[in-house]
NUFIDO-752044 format. One record per atom (N, C-alpha, C): residue number from 1; residue in one letter; atom name; x, y, z. Coordinates in steps of 0.2 Angstrom, whole numbers, m for minus. Layout:
N
NUM;a;CA;X;Y;Z
...
# end
This chain:
250
1;m;N;302;m270;239
1;m;CA;296;m266;237
1;m;C;290;m270;238
2;k;N;285;m267;241
2;k;CA;279;m270;242
2;k;C;275;m271;236
3;k;N;270;m276;236
3;k;CA;266;m277;230
3;k;C;262;m271;228
4;t;N;259;m267;233
4;t;CA;255;m262;232
4;t;C;259;m256;229
5;e;N;265;m255;231
5;e;CA;270;m250;228
5;e;C;271;m252;220
6;r;N;272;m258;219
6;r;CA;274;m261;212
6;r;C;268;m259;208
7;h;N;262;m261;210
7;h;CA;256;m260;206
7;h;C;255;m252;205
8;q;N;256;m248;210
8;q;CA;256;m241;208
8;q;C;260;m239;203
9;i;N;267;m241;203
9;i;CA;272;m239;198
9;i;C;269;m242;191
10;i;N;267;m248;191
10;i;CA;265;m251;185
10;i;C;259;m247;181
11;l;N;254;m245;186
11;l;CA;248;m241;183
11;l;C;250;m234;181
12;h;N;255;m231;185
12;h;CA;257;m224;183
12;h;C;260;m225;176
13;e;N;265;m229;175
13;e;CA;268;m230;168
13;e;C;263;m231;163
14;l;N;258;m236;164
14;l;CA;253;m237;159
14;l;C;249;m231;157
15;h;N;247;m227;163
15;h;CA;243;m221;161
15;h;C;247;m216;157
16;l;N;253;m216;158
16;l;CA;257;m211;155
16;l;C;259;m213;148
17;h;N;261;m219;147
17;h;CA;263;m221;140
17;h;C;259;m226;137
18;n;N;254;m229;140
18;n;CA;249;m233;137
18;n;C;251;m240;137
19;r;N;257;m242;137
19;r;CA;260;m249;136
19;r;C;266;m250;140
20;v;N;267;m255;143
20;v;CA;273;m257;146
20;v;C;275;m264;144
21;l;N;282;m265;145
21;l;CA;285;m272;143
21;l;C;287;m275;149
22;l;N;286;m282;150
22;l;CA;289;m286;155
22;l;C;296;m285;157
23;s;N;300;m284;152
23;s;CA;307;m283;152
23;s;C;309;m277;156
24;d;N;305;m271;154
24;d;CA;306;m265;156
24;d;C;304;m265;164
25;l;N;299;m268;165
25;l;CA;296;m268;172
25;l;C;301;m272;177
26;t;N;303;m277;174
26;t;CA;308;m281;178
26;t;C;314;m277;180
27;r;N;317;m273;176
27;r;CA;323;m269;177
27;r;C;321;m263;182
28;s;N;315;m260;180
28;s;CA;314;m254;184
28;s;C;311;m255;191
29;l;N;308;m261;192
29;l;CA;306;m263;199
29;l;C;311;m267;203
30;n;N;316;m270;199
30;n;CA;321;m274;202
30;n;C;318;m280;205
31;v;N;314;m284;201
31;v;CA;311;m290;203
31;v;C;311;m295;198
32;s;N;309;m301;199
32;s;CA;310;m306;194
32;s;C;304;m305;189
33;i;N;305;m308;183
33;i;CA;300;m308;178
33;i;C;293;m311;180
34;d;N;294;m317;184
34;d;CA;288;m320;186
34;d;C;284;m316;191
35;t;N;288;m312;195
35;t;CA;284;m307;200
35;t;C;280;m302;196
36;v;N;283;m300;190
36;v;CA;279;m295;186
36;v;C;274;m298;183
37;r;N;274;m304;180
37;r;CA;269;m308;177
37;r;C;263;m308;182
38;r;N;265;m310;188
38;r;CA;259;m311;193
38;r;C;256;m304;194
39;d;N;260;m299;195
39;d;CA;257;m292;196
39;d;C;252;m290;190
40;l;N;254;m291;184
40;l;CA;250;m290;178
40;l;C;244;m294;178
41;k;N;245;m300;180
41;k;CA;239;m305;180
41;k;C;234;m302;185
42;e;N;236;m300;191
42;e;CA;232;m298;196
42;e;C;228;m291;194
43;l;N;232;m287;191
43;l;CA;229;m280;189
43;l;C;224;m281;183
44;d;N;226;m286;179
44;d;CA;221;m288;174
44;d;C;214;m291;176
45;k;N;215;m295;181
45;k;CA;209;m298;185
45;k;C;205;m292;188
46;l;N;208;m287;190
46;l;CA;205;m281;193
46;l;C;202;m276;188
47;k;N;204;m278;182
47;k;CA;202;m274;176
47;k;C;205;m267;176
48;h;N;211;m266;179
48;h;CA;215;m260;179
48;h;C;219;m259;173
49;l;N;220;m265;170
49;l;CA;224;m265;163
49;l;C;222;m271;159
50;k;N;225;m271;153
50;k;CA;224;m277;149
50;k;C;231;m281;148
51;k;N;232;m287;151
51;k;CA;238;m291;150
51;k;C;238;m293;143
52;v;N;244;m292;139
52;v;CA;245;m294;133
52;v;C;252;m298;132
53;h;N;253;m301;127
53;h;CA;260;m305;126
53;h;C;265;m300;127
54;g;N;270;m301;132
54;g;CA;276;m297;133
54;g;C;275;m291;137
55;g;N;269;m290;140
55;g;CA;268;m284;144
55;g;C;260;m283;145
56;a;N;259;m277;145
56;a;CA;252;m275;146
56;a;C;250;m268;143
57;v;N;244;m267;141
57;v;CA;242;m260;139
57;v;C;236;m257;143
58;s;N;236;m251;143
58;s;CA;231;m248;147
58;s;C;224;m249;144
59;n;N;219;m249;149
59;n;CA;212;m250;146
59;n;C;210;m244;141
60;g;N;213;m238;142
60;g;CA;211;m233;137
60;g;C;215;m233;130
61;f;N;220;m238;130
61;f;CA;224;m239;124
61;f;C;220;m242;118
62;n;N;217;m247;120
62;n;CA;213;m250;115
62;n;C;206;m247;115
63;i;N;205;m242;111
63;i;CA;199;m237;112
63;i;C;194;m240;107
64;h;N;188;m240;110
64;h;CA;182;m242;106
64;h;C;177;m236;106
65;l;N;179;m230;107
65;l;CA;175;m224;106
65;l;C;170;m223;112
66;d;N;172;m226;118
66;d;CA;167;m225;123
66;d;C;169;m218;127
67;h;N;164;m213;125
67;h;CA;166;m207;128
67;h;C;164;m206;135
68;t;N;162;m211;138
68;t;CA;161;m211;146
68;t;C;167;m214;150
69;r;N;171;m216;146
69;r;CA;177;m219;150
69;r;C;182;m214;153
70;e;N;185;m216;158
70;e;CA;190;m211;161
70;e;C;196;m210;157
71;i;N;198;m204;156
71;i;CA;204;m202;152
71;i;C;209;m199;156
72;y;N;215;m202;156
72;y;CA;220;m200;161
72;y;C;222;m193;159
73;e;N;222;m188;164
73;e;CA;224;m181;162
73;e;C;219;m178;158
74;y;N;213;m179;158
74;y;CA;208;m177;153
74;y;C;208;m169;153
75;e;N;208;m166;158
75;e;CA;207;m158;158
75;e;C;213;m156;154
76;n;N;219;m158;155
76;n;CA;225;m156;152
76;n;C;225;m158;144
77;k;N;223;m164;143
77;k;CA;223;m166;136
77;k;C;217;m162;132
78;s;N;212;m159;135
78;s;CA;207;m155;132
78;s;C;210;m148;131
79;i;N;214;m146;135
79;i;CA;218;m139;134
79;i;C;222;m140;128
80;i;N;226;m145;128
80;i;CA;231;m146;122
80;i;C;227;m147;116
81;a;N;222;m151;116
81;a;CA;218;m151;109
81;a;C;215;m145;107
82;k;N;213;m141;111
82;k;CA;210;m134;109
82;k;C;216;m130;106
83;k;N;222;m130;109
83;k;CA;227;m126;107
83;k;C;229;m129;100
84;g;N;229;m136;99
84;g;CA;231;m139;92
84;g;C;226;m137;87
85;i;N;220;m136;88
85;i;CA;215;m134;83
85;i;C;216;m127;81
86;s;N;219;m123;85
86;s;CA;220;m116;83
86;s;C;226;m116;77
87;l;N;229;m121;76
87;l;CA;234;m122;71
87;l;C;232;m124;64
88;l;N;225;m126;64
88;l;CA;222;m128;58
88;l;C;219;m123;54
89;n;N;219;m123;47
89;n;CA;216;m119;43
89;n;C;211;m123;38
90;h;N;206;m119;36
90;h;CA;201;m122;31
90;h;C;205;m125;25
91;g;N;203;m131;23
91;g;CA;206;m134;17
91;g;C;212;m138;18
92;d;N;215;m138;25
92;d;CA;221;m142;26
92;d;C;221;m149;25
93;v;N;226;m152;22
93;v;CA;227;m159;22
93;v;C;231;m161;28
94;v;N;228;m166;33
94;v;CA;230;m167;39
94;v;C;232;m174;40
95;l;N;238;m176;42
95;l;CA;240;m182;44
95;l;C;239;m183;52
96;i;N;236;m188;54
96;i;CA;235;m188;62
96;i;C;236;m196;64
97;t;N;239;m197;69
97;t;CA;240;m203;72
97;t;C;234;m204;78
98;g;N;234;m210;81
98;g;CA;229;m211;86
98;g;C;232;m208;93
99;g;N;229;m211;98
99;g;CA;231;m208;105
99;g;C;226;m204;108
100;s;N;225;m204;115
100;s;CA;220;m200;118
100;s;C;220;m193;117
101;t;N;226;m190;117
101;t;CA;226;m182;116
101;t;C;223;m181;109
102;n;N;226;m184;104
102;n;CA;224;m183;97
102;n;C;216;m184;96
103;l;N;214;m189;99
103;l;CA;206;m191;99
103;l;C;202;m185;102
104;e;N;205;m182;107
104;e;CA;202;m176;110
104;e;C;201;m170;105
105;l;N;207;m170;101
105;l;CA;207;m165;96
105;l;C;201;m166;91
106;a;N;201;m172;89
106;a;CA;196;m174;84
106;a;C;189;m173;87
107;k;N;187;m174;93
107;k;CA;181;m173;96
107;k;C;179;m166;96
108;l;N;184;m161;97
108;l;CA;183;m154;98
108;l;C;183;m150;91
109;l;N;185;m153;86
109;l;CA;185;m150;79
109;l;C;179;m146;78
110;p;N;179;m140;75
110;p;CA;173;m136;73
110;p;C;170;m140;67
111;r;N;164;m141;68
111;r;CA;160;m144;63
111;r;C;160;m141;56
112;k;N;161;m134;56
112;k;CA;161;m130;50
112;k;C;167;m130;46
113;m;N;173;m133;49
113;m;CA;179;m133;46
113;m;C;179;m139;40
114;n;N;182;m137;35
114;n;CA;182;m142;29
114;n;C;190;m144;29
115;l;N;191;m151;31
115;l;CA;198;m153;31
115;l;C;198;m160;28
116;t;N;204;m162;26
116;t;CA;205;m169;23
116;t;C;210;m172;28
117;f;N;208;m178;30
117;f;CA;212;m182;35
117;f;C;214;m188;32
118;f;N;221;m190;34
118;f;CA;223;m196;32
118;f;C;226;m199;39
119;t;N;224;m205;41
119;t;CA;226;m208;47
119;t;C;227;m216;47
120;p;N;232;m218;50
120;p;CA;233;m225;51
120;p;C;229;m228;57
121;s;N;226;m224;60
121;s;CA;222;m226;67
121;s;C;215;m228;65
122;l;N;213;m234;67
122;l;CA;206;m235;66
122;l;C;201;m231;71
123;p;N;203;m231;77
123;p;CA;198;m227;81
123;p;C;198;m219;79
124;m;N;204;m217;77
124;m;CA;204;m210;74
124;m;C;199;m209;68
125;a;N;200;m214;64
125;a;CA;195;m213;58
125;a;C;188;m213;59
126;v;N;186;m217;64
126;v;CA;179;m218;66
126;v;C;177;m211;70
127;e;N;181;m209;74
127;e;CA;180;m202;78
127;e;C;179;m197;73
128;l;N;183;m196;68
128;l;CA;183;m191;63
128;l;C;176;m191;59
129;l;N;174;m197;57
129;l;CA;168;m198;53
129;l;C;162;m196;57
130;n;N;162;m198;64
130;n;CA;157;m196;68
130;n;C;156;m189;69
131;n;N;162;m185;69
131;n;CA;162;m178;70
131;n;C;159;m174;66
132;s;N;160;m174;59
132;s;CA;157;m170;54
132;s;C;156;m173;48
133;s;N;151;m171;44
133;s;CA;150;m174;37
133;s;C;155;m170;32
134;k;N;158;m164;35
134;k;CA;162;m160;30
134;k;C;169;m163;29
135;h;N;171;m166;34
135;h;CA;178;m169;34
135;h;C;178;m175;29
136;e;N;184;m175;25
136;e;CA;185;m180;21
136;e;C;190;m185;25
137;v;N;189;m191;26
137;v;CA;193;m195;30
137;v;C;196;m201;26
138;h;N;202;m202;26
138;h;CA;205;m208;22
138;h;C;209;m212;28
139;l;N;207;m219;28
139;l;CA;210;m223;33
139;l;C;216;m227;29
140;i;N;222;m226;31
140;i;CA;228;m229;28
140;i;C;228;m236;30
141;g;N;228;m241;26
141;g;CA;228;m248;27
141;g;C;235;m251;29
142;g;N;235;m257;31
142;g;CA;241;m260;33
142;g;C;240;m266;38
143;k;N;245;m268;41
143;k;CA;244;m273;46
143;k;C;242;m270;52
144;l;N;236;m271;55
144;l;CA;233;m268;61
144;l;C;236;m271;67
145;l;N;239;m267;71
145;l;CA;241;m270;78
145;l;C;236;m270;83
146;r;N;235;m276;86
146;r;CA;230;m277;91
146;r;C;229;m272;96
147;g;N;235;m270;99
147;g;CA;234;m266;105
147;g;C;233;m259;103
148;s;N;236;m256;99
148;s;CA;235;m249;97
148;s;C;230;m247;92
149;q;N;228;m253;88
149;q;CA;224;m252;82
149;q;C;226;m247;77
150;l;N;233;m247;76
150;l;CA;236;m243;71
150;l;C;239;m248;65
151;a;N;238;m245;59
151;a;CA;241;m249;53
151;a;C;248;m248;53
152;t;N;252;m253;51
152;t;CA;259;m252;51
152;t;C;261;m257;45
153;g;N;268;m257;43
153;g;CA;271;m261;38
153;g;C;272;m257;32
154;g;N;274;m261;27
154;g;CA;276;m258;21
154;g;C;271;m255;17
155;s;N;265;m258;17
155;s;CA;260;m255;13
155;s;C;258;m248;16
156;t;N;258;m247;22
156;t;CA;256;m241;26
156;t;C;261;m236;24
157;i;N;268;m238;24
157;i;CA;273;m233;23
157;i;C;273;m231;15
158;n;N;271;m236;11
158;n;CA;271;m234;4
158;n;C;265;m229;2
159;v;N;260;m229;6
159;v;CA;254;m225;5
159;v;C;256;m218;7
160;l;N;260;m218;13
160;l;CA;262;m211;16
160;l;C;267;m208;12
161;s;N;271;m212;8
161;s;CA;276;m209;4
161;s;C;273;m205;m2
162;e;N;266;m206;m3
162;e;CA;263;m203;m9
162;e;C;259;m197;m7
163;i;N;259;m195;0
163;i;CA;256;m189;3
163;i;C;260;m184;5
164;t;N;258;m177;3
164;t;CA;261;m172;6
164;t;C;256;m168;10
165;a;N;256;m169;17
165;a;CA;251;m166;21
165;a;C;253;m159;23
166;d;N;249;m154;24
166;d;CA;250;m148;27
166;d;C;253;m148;34
167;i;N;250;m152;38
167;i;CA;251;m153;45
167;i;C;251;m160;47
168;c;N;255;m162;52
168;c;CA;255;m168;55
168;c;C;254;m168;62
169;f;N;249;m171;65
169;f;CA;248;m171;73
169;f;C;251;m178;75
170;l;N;257;m178;77
170;l;CA;260;m185;79
170;l;C;259;m187;86
171;g;N;256;m192;87
171;g;CA;255;m195;94
171;g;C;262;m196;97
172;t;N;263;m193;103
172;t;CA;270;m193;106
172;t;C;270;m197;112
173;g;N;273;m203;112
173;g;CA;274;m207;118
173;g;C;280;m204;122
174;y;N;285;m203;119
174;y;CA;291;m201;123
174;y;C;295;m195;119
175;m;N;297;m190;123
175;m;CA;300;m184;120
175;m;C;306;m182;124
176;d;N;312;m181;121
176;d;CA;318;m179;125
176;d;C;322;m175;120
177;i;N;325;m170;123
177;i;CA;329;m165;119
177;i;C;335;m169;116
178;e;N;338;m173;119
178;e;CA;344;m176;115
178;e;C;342;m182;111
179;k;N;337;m186;114
179;k;CA;335;m192;110
179;k;C;329;m191;105
180;g;N;326;m186;106
180;g;CA;321;m184;101
180;g;C;314;m188;103
181;i;N;310;m189;98
181;i;CA;304;m193;99
181;i;C;305;m200;98
182;t;N;304;m204;103
182;t;CA;305;m211;102
182;t;C;299;m215;103
183;e;N;299;m222;102
183;e;CA;293;m226;103
183;e;C;295;m233;106
184;l;N;291;m236;109
184;l;CA;292;m243;112
184;l;C;292;m248;106
185;d;N;288;m247;101
185;d;CA;287;m252;96
185;d;C;291;m250;89
186;w;N;295;m255;87
186;w;CA;298;m254;80
186;w;C;294;m252;75
187;e;N;289;m256;74
187;e;CA;284;m255;68
187;e;C;281;m248;68
188;i;N;279;m246;74
188;i;CA;275;m240;75
188;i;C;280;m234;74
189;a;N;286;m235;76
189;a;CA;292;m230;75
189;a;C;293;m229;67
190;q;N;293;m234;63
190;q;CA;294;m234;56
190;q;C;288;m230;53
191;m;N;282;m232;55
191;m;CA;276;m228;52
191;m;C;276;m221;54
192;k;N;278;m219;60
192;k;CA;278;m212;62
192;k;C;284;m208;58
193;k;N;289;m212;57
193;k;CA;295;m209;53
193;k;C;292;m207;46
194;a;N;288;m211;43
194;a;CA;285;m210;36
194;a;C;280;m204;37
195;m;N;277;m203;42
195;m;CA;272;m198;43
195;m;C;276;m191;43
196;v;N;282;m191;47
196;v;CA;286;m185;48
196;v;C;288;m183;41
197;k;N;290;m188;37
197;k;CA;293;m186;30
197;k;C;288;m184;25
198;s;N;282;m186;27
198;s;CA;276;m184;22
198;s;C;272;m177;24
199;s;N;275;m174;29
199;s;CA;271;m168;31
199;s;C;276;m161;31
200;k;N;273;m156;29
200;k;CA;276;m149;29
200;k;C;277;m147;36
201;k;N;273;m148;41
201;k;CA;274;m146;47
201;k;C;272;m151;52
202;l;N;276;m152;57
202;l;CA;275;m157;62
202;l;C;274;m154;69
203;i;N;268;m157;72
203;i;CA;265;m154;78
203;i;C;265;m160;83
204;s;N;268;m159;89
204;s;CA;268;m164;94
204;s;C;263;m161;100
205;l;N;257;m165;101
205;l;CA;253;m164;106
205;l;C;254;m168;112
206;t;N;257;m166;117
206;t;CA;258;m170;123
206;t;C;258;m167;130
207;i;N;255;m171;134
207;i;CA;255;m168;141
207;i;C;263;m168;144
208;s;N;264;m163;148
208;s;CA;271;m161;150
208;s;C;274;m167;154
209;k;N;270;m172;156
209;k;CA;273;m177;160
209;k;C;277;m182;155
210;k;N;276;m182;149
210;k;CA;279;m186;144
210;k;C;286;m183;142
211;l;N;287;m176;143
211;l;CA;293;m173;141
211;l;C;299;m176;145
212;n;N;305;m176;142
212;n;CA;311;m179;146
212;n;C;311;m186;147
213;t;N;307;m190;143
213;t;CA;307;m197;143
213;t;C;309;m200;136
214;s;N;311;m206;136
214;s;CA;313;m209;130
214;s;C;312;m216;130
215;n;N;313;m220;124
215;n;CA;312;m227;124
215;n;C;317;m229;118
216;r;N;316;m235;116
216;r;CA;320;m239;112
216;r;C;321;m236;105
217;f;N;316;m235;101
217;f;CA;316;m234;94
217;f;C;315;m226;92
218;k;N;320;m223;89
218;k;CA;319;m216;87
218;k;C;314;m215;81
219;v;N;310;m210;82
219;v;CA;306;m208;76
219;v;C;309;m202;73
220;c;N;311;m197;76
220;c;CA;315;m191;73
220;c;C;318;m187;79
221;d;N;323;m183;76
221;d;CA;326;m178;81
221;d;C;321;m173;83
222;i;N;323;m170;89
222;i;CA;318;m165;92
222;i;C;317;m159;87
223;i;N;322;m157;83
223;i;CA;322;m151;79
223;i;C;317;m152;73
224;a;N;315;m159;72
224;a;CA;310;m160;66
224;a;C;303;m158;68
225;t;N;302;m156;75
225;t;CA;296;m154;77
225;t;C;295;m146;76
226;d;N;290;m144;73
226;d;CA;289;m137;72
226;d;C;286;m134;78
227;t;N;281;m137;81
227;t;CA;277;m134;87
227;t;C;276;m140;92
228;l;N;278;m138;98
228;l;CA;276;m142;104
228;l;C;270;m139;108
229;v;N;265;m143;108
229;v;CA;259;m141;112
229;v;C;258;m145;118
230;t;N;258;m141;124
230;t;CA;257;m144;130
230;t;C;252;m141;134
231;e;N;250;m143;140
231;e;CA;245;m139;144
231;e;C;248;m133;148
232;l;N;255;m133;148
232;l;CA;258;m128;152
232;l;C;258;m121;148
233;n;N;259;m116;152
233;n;CA;260;m109;149
233;n;C;267;m109;145
234;p;N;267;m107;139
234;p;CA;273;m107;135
234;p;C;279;m104;138
235;d;N;278;m100;143
235;d;CA;284;m97;147
235;d;C;286;m101;153
236;s;N;283;m107;154
236;s;CA;285;m111;159
236;s;C;292;m113;159
237;p;N;295;m113;165
237;p;CA;302;m115;165
237;p;C;304;m122;163
238;n;N;298;m126;164
238;n;CA;299;m133;161
238;n;C;300;m134;154
239;l;N;298;m128;150
239;l;CA;299;m129;143
239;l;C;305;m125;140
240;e;N;309;m122;145
240;e;CA;314;m118;143
240;e;C;319;m121;138
241;k;N;321;m127;139
241;k;CA;326;m130;135
241;k;C;323;m132;128
242;y;N;316;m133;128
242;y;CA;313;m134;121
242;y;C;313;m128;117
243;h;N;312;m122;121
243;h;CA;312;m115;117
243;h;C;319;m115;114
244;k;N;324;m116;118
244;k;CA;331;m115;116
244;k;C;333;m120;110
245;a;N;330;m126;110
245;a;CA;331;m130;104
245;a;C;328;m128;98
246;g;N;324;m122;98
246;g;CA;321;m119;92
246;g;C;314;m121;91
247;l;N;310;m125;95
247;l;CA;303;m126;94
247;l;C;299;m121;96
248;q;N;294;m120;92
248;q;CA;288;m115;94
248;q;C;284;m119;99
249;i;N;283;m115;104
249;i;CA;279;m118;110
249;i;C;272;m115;110
250;l;N;267;m119;111
250;l;CA;260;m116;111
250;l;C;257;m119;118
# end
C-alpha cells in the first residue's frame, strides 16, 4: 500500500472516531509499527492530526471552542443536534458528554430554555456557559484526560451515582447491534457506563457512518438506548435493524 493511501485511511479513521491507536493501525494497514509511527509523525508535521503517546487524535478532538474550525460532517451533525434538541423539555436535568455532535447541540440550544446540565467534559461545560445565562451547569470533576478533556476515574463515577438525570446525551464513538455501544478507552467506557445508569432516558446522537462499528470496551447493550438520532430519515433502510432492535429512531 502506498503512503498516500495509508495517510488517507488514517485520516478517515481519525475524522470518524477522533482517535486511533498504533496497534490498530498496524493491523488494519498491514504494515510495521515503525511505518505507522513515521506516517503519524509526517501527518502531525503537516498539522493534519496531533500525534500522542500510542497513537493520534484528530485536531477537532482536543477542542478549544474555536467556532471557525472545520468540523467533520458539520451539516449532518447540525441536523442531528436540532433533532436532539426536540427531545428536551423545560426544567430537564441533563447528563451530556463531549464530542463534536453534542457540542453542536449545545451551540443550538434555545436560549429561553431553563435546563440543568451535568457534564464531565470541560469543553462542553464552557460551551454551555457561553450559550445562555439561564442554564445551570455543573462540571463533574475527576482525572482529566489530555486528549478528550473528559473527567474520569472513581470520583467522577461517585458523583454520577448520586444523580438521576431526565435525559442523557451520550457521545457515541462506536455502535453495533450485537456489540452495543463501545469505546476505545477503558476509563471513558467506565465513566459512560455510570452516565447510563444515572439517567432515565439514553439518547445516542451519531452520524450514520459510526453505525455498525465497534471497539474494545463495552459501555452498554444496544437495547439500553432509548432513542437513536442520526442525519438519516428514520425510514432509511440503513436503520431497519435498529428499528427491529426496539430503538426509537429520530
